[in-house]
C-alpha positions as CSV (number, residue, x, y, z in Angstrom):
1,M,18.6,190.4,188.7
2,S,21.9,189.8,187.2
3,M,22.1,188.2,184.0
4,H,24.8,185.7,183.2
5,P,25.6,184.5,179.8
6,R,24.6,180.9,179.2
7,R,27.5,178.4,179.0
8,H,27.7,175.9,176.2
9,P,29.9,172.7,176.3
10,A,33.0,172.8,174.2
11,P,32.6,171.2,170.9
12,L,33.9,167.6,170.5
13,S,37.0,167.0,168.5
14,L,36.6,165.1,165.3
15,L,38.5,162.2,166.8
16,S,36.3,162.0,169.9
17,L,33.3,162.2,167.8
18,V,34.5,159.3,165.6
19,C,35.2,157.3,168.8
20,L,31.8,157.9,170.2
21,L,30.1,157.1,167.0
22,A,32.1,153.9,166.5
23,L,31.9,152.9,170.2
24,A,34.8,150.5,169.8
25,G,36.9,152.2,167.3
26,C,39.5,154.0,169.4
27,D,42.9,153.0,171.0
28,Q,42.2,153.3,174.7
29,R,45.8,152.3,175.9
30,G,47.7,154.5,173.5
31,D,49.7,151.8,171.6
32,R,48.5,153.5,168.4
33,D,46.9,150.2,167.2
34,P,43.2,150.1,166.7
35,P,41.4,147.3,168.6
36,S,41.1,145.2,165.4
37,E,44.9,145.0,165.4
38,D,45.4,144.4,169.2
39,C,44.9,141.0,170.9
40,D,44.8,142.6,174.4
41,D,43.7,146.3,174.3
42,G,44.3,146.5,178.1
43,D,48.0,145.7,177.7
44,P,50.3,148.2,175.9
45,A,52.9,145.5,175.4
46,T,50.8,143.5,172.9
47,A,49.9,144.3,169.4
48,R,50.0,142.5,166.1
49,S,52.4,145.1,164.8
50,F,54.9,144.5,167.6
51,D,57.9,142.1,167.4
52,E,58.0,139.3,170.0
53,V,60.2,140.1,172.9
54,P,61.8,136.8,174.1
55,Y,61.6,135.6,177.6
56,D,59.1,138.2,178.9
57,G,56.2,135.8,179.3
58,I,54.0,138.0,177.0
59,D,52.6,137.2,173.6
60,N,53.9,140.6,172.3
61,D,53.0,140.0,168.6
62,C,49.6,138.4,169.3
63,D,50.9,135.2,167.5
64,P,51.1,132.1,169.8
65,S,53.3,130.4,167.2
66,T,56.1,132.8,167.8
67,P,58.2,131.4,170.7
68,D,58.7,133.4,173.7
69,D,61.1,130.8,175.2
70,D,63.0,127.7,173.8
71,L,63.9,129.8,170.7
72,D,66.0,126.9,169.3
73,G,63.1,124.4,169.6
74,D,65.2,121.8,171.4
75,G,62.6,121.2,174.1
76,F,64.5,123.0,176.8
77,A,63.4,126.4,178.2
78,L,66.1,129.1,178.8
79,V,66.3,128.2,182.5
80,D,67.6,124.7,181.4
81,D,69.3,125.6,178.2
82,C,72.7,127.3,178.3
83,D,72.5,128.2,174.6
84,D,68.9,128.8,173.4
85,A,70.1,129.7,169.9
86,D,71.6,126.2,169.3
87,P,69.2,123.2,169.3
88,A,72.2,120.8,169.9
89,V,72.9,122.4,173.2
90,G,70.7,121.8,176.2
91,G,69.9,118.7,178.4
92,D,72.2,115.8,178.8
93,E,75.6,115.4,177.2
94,L,75.5,113.4,173.9
95,P,78.9,111.5,173.6
96,Y,81.0,111.8,170.5
97,D,79.2,114.7,168.8
98,G,81.8,117.3,169.5
99,I,79.4,119.6,171.2
100,D,79.2,120.6,174.8
101,N,75.5,119.7,175.0
102,D,75.1,120.1,178.8
103,C,77.2,123.3,178.9
104,D,79.5,121.6,181.4
105,P,83.1,121.3,180.2
106,S,83.7,118.7,182.9
107,T,81.3,116.2,181.3
108,P,83.4,114.2,178.7
109,D,82.2,114.1,175.1
110,D,84.9,111.5,174.3
111,D,87.3,109.2,176.2
112,L,84.4,108.4,178.5
113,D,86.4,106.0,180.5
114,G,89.2,108.5,181.1
115,D,92.0,106.2,180.0
116,G,93.6,108.8,177.8
117,Y,92.4,107.2,174.5
118,L,89.7,108.8,172.4
119,Q,87.1,106.5,170.9
120,A,88.9,106.3,167.5
121,D,91.8,104.7,169.3
122,D,90.0,102.9,172.1
123,Y,88.6,99.4,171.6
124,D,86.2,99.8,174.6
125,D,85.6,103.4,175.8
126,T,83.6,102.1,178.8
127,D,86.5,100.3,180.3
128,P,89.6,102.3,181.4
129,L,91.7,99.1,181.4
130,A,90.8,98.1,177.8
131,W,91.9,100.0,174.8
132,L,93.4,97.2,172.8
133,A,91.3,94.8,170.6
134,P,91.1,91.1,171.9
135,D,93.8,88.9,170.7
136,V,95.5,85.5,171.3
137,R,98.9,85.6,173.0
138,P,100.9,82.8,171.4
139,G,102.6,80.0,173.3
140,D,102.5,79.0,177.0
141,L,102.2,81.3,180.0
142,S,104.0,80.4,183.2
143,S,105.3,83.8,184.4
144,G,105.0,87.4,183.7
145,Y,101.3,87.4,184.5
146,A,101.2,91.0,185.6
147,S,101.5,92.4,182.0
148,F,99.2,89.9,180.3
149,C,96.1,92.1,180.6
150,T,97.6,95.5,180.1
151,G,95.4,97.3,177.7
152,Y,93.1,94.4,177.2
153,G,89.5,93.7,178.2
154,R,89.6,90.2,176.7
155,R,92.6,88.1,175.7
156,A,93.3,84.4,175.1
157,I,96.4,82.2,175.5
158,G,97.4,80.2,172.5
159,G,99.1,77.5,174.6
160,D,99.0,76.2,178.1
161,L,98.6,78.2,181.3
162,Y,100.7,77.1,184.4
163,L,99.8,78.4,187.8
164,G,101.8,76.0,189.9
165,A,104.0,78.8,191.3
166,A,101.5,81.7,190.9
167,T,100.5,83.9,193.8
168,A,97.0,85.3,194.4
169,E,98.2,88.6,192.9
170,D,99.4,86.8,189.8
171,V,96.0,85.1,189.3
172,A,94.2,88.4,189.9
173,A,96.2,89.9,187.1
174,L,94.6,87.6,184.6
175,A,91.2,89.2,184.9
176,C,90.9,89.7,181.1
177,L,91.6,86.0,180.2
178,S,88.7,84.6,178.3
179,Q,90.2,81.4,176.8
180,V,93.0,79.0,177.2
181,E,93.5,77.1,173.9
182,G,95.8,74.6,175.5
183,S,95.5,73.2,179.0
184,L,95.2,74.9,182.4
185,Y,97.4,73.4,185.1
186,V,97.0,74.4,188.8
187,A,99.3,71.8,190.4
188,G,101.5,71.7,193.5
189,N,100.6,75.2,194.6
190,D,100.9,75.7,198.4
191,T,99.6,79.3,198.6
192,L,96.5,79.7,196.5
193,E,93.2,79.4,198.4
194,D,91.0,80.1,195.4
195,L,91.2,81.0,191.7
196,A,89.8,84.5,192.0
197,G,91.0,86.5,189.0
198,L,89.9,83.9,186.4
199,G,86.3,85.1,186.3
200,S,86.3,85.9,182.6
201,L,87.7,82.4,181.6
202,E,85.0,80.7,179.5
203,S,86.8,77.8,177.9
204,V,89.8,75.5,178.1
205,G,90.6,73.7,174.9
206,G,92.8,71.0,176.5
207,D,92.8,69.7,180.1
208,L,91.8,71.4,183.3
209,W,94.3,69.9,185.8
210,V,93.8,70.8,189.5
211,Q,96.2,68.7,191.6
212,A,97.9,68.7,195.0
213,N,97.2,72.3,196.0
214,T,97.5,72.2,199.8
215,S,95.7,75.5,200.5
216,L,93.0,75.4,197.9
217,T,89.6,75.4,199.6
218,T,87.4,76.3,196.6
219,L,87.5,76.7,192.8
220,S,85.8,80.0,193.0
221,G,87.1,82.2,190.3
222,L,86.2,79.7,187.5
223,D,82.6,80.8,187.6
224,A,82.4,81.6,183.9
225,L,84.0,78.4,182.7
226,E,81.6,76.4,180.5
227,T,83.7,74.0,178.4
228,V,86.8,71.9,178.9
229,G,87.9,70.1,175.7
230,G,89.9,67.4,177.4
231,H,90.1,66.0,180.9
232,A,88.8,67.8,183.9
233,A,90.9,66.3,186.7
234,I,90.5,67.5,190.3
235,F,92.5,65.3,192.6
236,Q,94.6,65.3,195.8
237,N,93.6,68.7,197.0
238,P,93.4,68.1,200.8
239,A,91.5,71.3,201.7
240,L,89.0,71.4,198.9
241,G,85.5,71.2,200.5
242,D,83.3,71.4,197.4
243,L,83.4,72.4,193.7
244,S,82.0,75.9,194.0
245,G,83.3,77.8,191.0
246,L,82.4,75.1,188.5
247,D,78.7,76.1,188.5
248,A,78.7,77.1,184.8
249,L,80.6,74.0,183.5
250,R,78.4,72.1,181.0
251,F,80.9,70.2,178.8
252,V,83.9,68.0,179.4
253,G,85.4,66.4,176.2
254,N,87.1,63.5,177.9
255,Q,87.3,62.3,181.5
256,L,85.9,63.9,184.6
257,V,88.1,62.7,187.5
258,I,87.4,63.6,191.1
259,S,89.8,61.7,193.3
260,G,91.7,61.8,196.5
261,N,90.2,65.1,197.9
262,A,90.2,64.4,201.6
263,A,87.8,67.2,202.6
264,L,85.4,67.1,199.7
265,T,81.9,66.6,200.8
266,S,79.8,67.7,197.8
267,I,79.9,68.0,194.0
268,H,76.6,69.9,194.0
269,S,78.1,72.7,191.9
270,L,78.3,70.5,188.8
271,Q,74.5,70.7,188.2
272,A,75.0,72.5,184.8
273,L,77.1,69.7,183.5
274,T,75.3,67.9,180.7
275,T,78.1,66.1,178.8
276,V,81.1,64.1,179.7
277,Q,82.2,62.4,176.5
278,Q,84.2,59.6,178.1
279,I,84.5,58.6,181.7
280,I,83.4,59.8,185.1
281,V,85.8,58.6,187.8
282,I,84.9,59.4,191.4
283,T,87.3,57.6,193.7
284,E,88.9,57.9,197.2
285,N,87.1,61.0,198.4
286,P,86.7,59.9,202.1
287,A,84.2,62.7,203.1
288,L,82.0,62.7,200.0
289,T,78.4,61.9,201.0
290,S,76.5,62.6,197.8
291,L,76.7,62.5,194.0
292,I,74.0,65.2,193.6
293,G,75.2,67.5,190.9
294,L,75.5,64.9,188.1
295,G,71.8,64.6,187.4
296,S,71.9,66.0,183.9
297,I,74.3,63.4,182.6
298,N,72.4,61.0,180.3
299,E,75.1,58.9,178.7
300,L,78.7,57.9,179.4
301,V,81.4,55.7,178.0
302,Q,82.4,54.5,181.5
303,L,81.5,55.1,185.2
304,Q,83.7,54.4,188.2
305,V,82.5,55.1,191.7
306,N,85.1,53.5,193.9
307,F,86.4,53.7,197.5
308,N,84.3,56.6,198.8
309,P,83.7,55.4,202.4
310,S,81.1,58.0,203.3
311,L,78.9,57.7,200.2
312,A,75.6,56.2,201.3
313,S,73.8,56.4,197.9
314,L,74.2,57.0,194.3
315,D,71.5,59.7,194.2
316,G,72.6,62.3,191.7
317,L,73.1,59.9,188.8
318,D,69.3,59.8,188.3
319,G,69.5,60.9,184.6
320,L,72.0,58.3,183.5
321,R,70.3,56.0,180.9
322,R,73.1,54.4,179.0
323,V,76.8,53.5,179.5
324,E,78.9,52.2,176.6
325,W,81.5,50.3,178.5
326,D,82.1,49.5,182.2
327,V,80.2,50.5,185.3
328,E,82.2,49.9,188.5
329,I,80.8,50.4,192.0
330,I,83.6,49.2,194.3
331,G,84.6,49.7,197.9
332,N,82.1,52.2,199.1
333,D,81.8,51.3,202.8
334,A,78.5,53.2,203.5
335,L,76.6,52.4,200.3
336,M,73.3,50.8,201.1
337,D,71.5,50.6,197.7
338,L,71.9,51.6,194.0
339,S,68.8,53.8,193.8
340,G,70.6,56.6,192.0
341,L,70.9,54.3,188.9
342,S,67.1,54.0,188.5
343,A,67.2,55.3,184.9
344,L,70.0,53.0,183.6
345,T,68.7,50.7,181.0
346,R,71.7,49.4,179.1
347,I,75.4,48.8,179.5
348,E,76.2,48.2,175.9
349,Q,79.6,46.5,175.7
350,G,81.1,46.6,179.1
351,L,80.8,45.0,182.5
352,L,78.9,45.8,185.6
353,M,81.0,45.2,188.7
354,I,79.5,45.6,192.2
355,D,82.3,44.7,194.6
356,D,83.2,45.1,198.3
357,N,80.4,47.4,199.4
358,P,79.9,46.0,203.0
359,E,76.6,47.8,203.7
360,L,74.9,47.1,200.4
361,G,71.7,45.3,201.3
362,S,69.9,45.6,198.0
363,L,70.4,45.9,194.3
364,S,67.3,48.2,194.2
365,G,68.0,50.9,191.8
366,L,68.9,48.7,188.9
367,D,65.3,47.9,188.2
368,A,65.3,49.4,184.6
369,L,68.5,47.6,183.5
370,T,67.8,45.2,180.7
371,T,71.2,44.5,179.2
372,V,74.8,44.1,180.3
373,G,77.1,43.7,177.3
374,D,80.0,41.9,179.1
375,R,80.3,40.4,182.6
376,L,78.0,41.0,185.5
377,M,79.9,40.7,188.7
378,I,78.4,40.7,192.2
379,L,81.2,40.2,194.7
380,R,82.0,40.5,198.4
381,S,78.8,42.3,199.5
382,P,78.2,40.8,203.0
383,A,74.9,42.5,203.6
384,L,73.3,41.4,200.3
385,L,70.4,38.8,200.8
386,D,69.2,38.3,197.3
387,L,69.3,39.8,193.8
388,T,66.1,41.7,193.9
389,G,66.5,44.8,191.8
390,L,67.6,43.0,188.7
391,G,64.0,42.1,187.6
392,S,64.3,43.6,184.2
393,L,67.7,42.1,183.3
394,A,67.2,39.9,180.2
395,S,70.8,39.3,178.9
396,V,74.4,39.3,179.9
397,G,77.0,39.2,177.1
398,G,79.8,37.7,179.2
399,D,80.0,35.7,182.4
400,L,77.8,36.1,185.5
401,W,79.9,36.0,188.7
402,V,78.2,35.8,192.1
403,M,80.9,35.3,194.6
404,E,81.8,35.7,198.3
405,N,78.5,37.2,199.5
406,E,78.3,36.0,203.1
407,T,74.6,36.4,203.7
408,L,73.2,35.9,200.2
409,S,70.6,33.2,200.6
410,S,68.7,33.5,197.3
411,L,69.2,34.2,193.7
412,S,65.6,35.5,193.4
413,G,65.2,38.8,191.5
414,L,66.4,37.5,188.1
415,D,62.9,36.8,186.8
416,S,63.5,38.1,183.2
417,F,67.0,36.7,182.9
418,T,67.2,34.2,180.0
419,F,70.4,34.8,178.0
420,L,74.0,34.4,179.2
421,D,76.7,34.4,176.6
422,G,79.3,33.2,179.0
423,D,79.8,31.1,182.1
424,L,77.7,31.0,185.2
425,L,80.1,31.2,188.2
426,V,78.4,31.2,191.6
427,Q,81.0,30.5,194.2
428,W,81.6,30.7,198.0
429,N,78.4,32.1,199.1
430,P,78.0,30.3,202.4
431,S,74.3,31.0,203.0
432,L,73.2,30.1,199.5
433,C,71.7,26.7,198.7
434,A,73.5,25.0,195.7
435,D,70.1,24.0,194.3
436,E,69.4,27.7,193.6
437,V,72.3,27.8,191.2
438,E,71.1,24.8,189.2
439,A,67.6,26.3,189.1
440,L,69.0,29.5,187.6
441,A,71.0,27.5,185.0
442,D,67.8,25.7,184.0
443,Q,66.0,29.1,183.6
444,L,68.6,30.2,181.0
445,V,68.0,29.6,177.3
446,S,71.7,29.9,176.7
447,H,74.8,29.8,178.9
448,G,78.3,28.4,179.0
449,A,79.9,26.4,181.8
450,V,78.2,26.3,185.2
451,V,80.5,26.6,188.3
452,N,78.6,25.9,191.5
453,E,81.1,25.8,194.3
454,G,81.1,26.7,198.0
455,N,77.4,27.5,198.2
456,T,76.8,25.6,201.4
457,G,73.6,27.2,202.7
458,A,70.7,25.0,203.8
459,C,68.3,24.0,201.1
460,P,64.6,24.0,201.8
461,P,63.2,20.5,202.3
């Protein structure tokens, strides 16, 4: 039997012995850091003694507060930040800071409108047509329109503006015009179809005069106009169908005159108008069918609605409560009643003339009227049967004329009428009994002379 020497295991190294005894006290991955200094002992790229390696996606130094990305702290990771060492660079361009924030040289930092003027020299760096500050061009302007707006976003005219000989291109060149301190005249122009180009015009200090423009079909282009300090006169424009373009107009400092416009059917676009400080004159517009558009007018100095043969009612004047001087309703062939005047309570110093309205069958609409400061004249209304509609009328400061009304057979309707500071003239009403005149005179507490003539209608037995 052979004898072999007994083998013994090699003795453990001191290091191995320490590891075994400490169980967790050795560096298993070879990064030379003991486990107590290593946040991930399975990853040789991490240790508290290591420096952070940017952009590798690993917490090399075992410190979550040390950034691995977005080193400049601007909120943009490297993939979206062209310079991660500068917090001012990354994301959208910030105008006027002198830095290429978005790392795109083609994105402007100044002169944003590309007109060649930096912000320091540019009044409006969002408008390539406006680098000059607003100003007022002195004097009148009647030519040289093309250069008026060069460099300006807003500009005013110190005098009057004349467009009688202007072309559409001339008007278009006035796009920066915000105010005319004088008057605006568009008169005798045979080429303009609209006023496109005046879209920035907000006020006219003097008159707005639109007259005898044969091709003008609309006032479109005046859409920003809010105030006219003087007269607003629109007359003798044969192709003008409505007042589109005056939708923002709210104030007229003197008269509003709409007259002799052969094709005009509507004034609906005046609905923003609240103030006419003097007179409204609406005359000789043969196609006009409605006054709707004037409903926000509460007071006037004078009102004339005359010779509009297609106008069937006064609807549109529903807000009118008081007139200082005269109210004239004359020669409107289709007018059937006065219902649009239902809010009118007083004519302070002037007269009320209702004359030559052949279809007017009723005074209904005047039911709120209590006072006429001067004469009341009811003339030549062949369809009128009585005076119903004047039931609230208490006083007339001048004469009362009731004349040449062919079918008027009764003066009934004047139930509250007691004071007449003038003469009572009731003449040539062939269907009216003369006794009705005497009865009315007896009803009055005060009156002047009584003229009862040509009232030859049959009296009740």
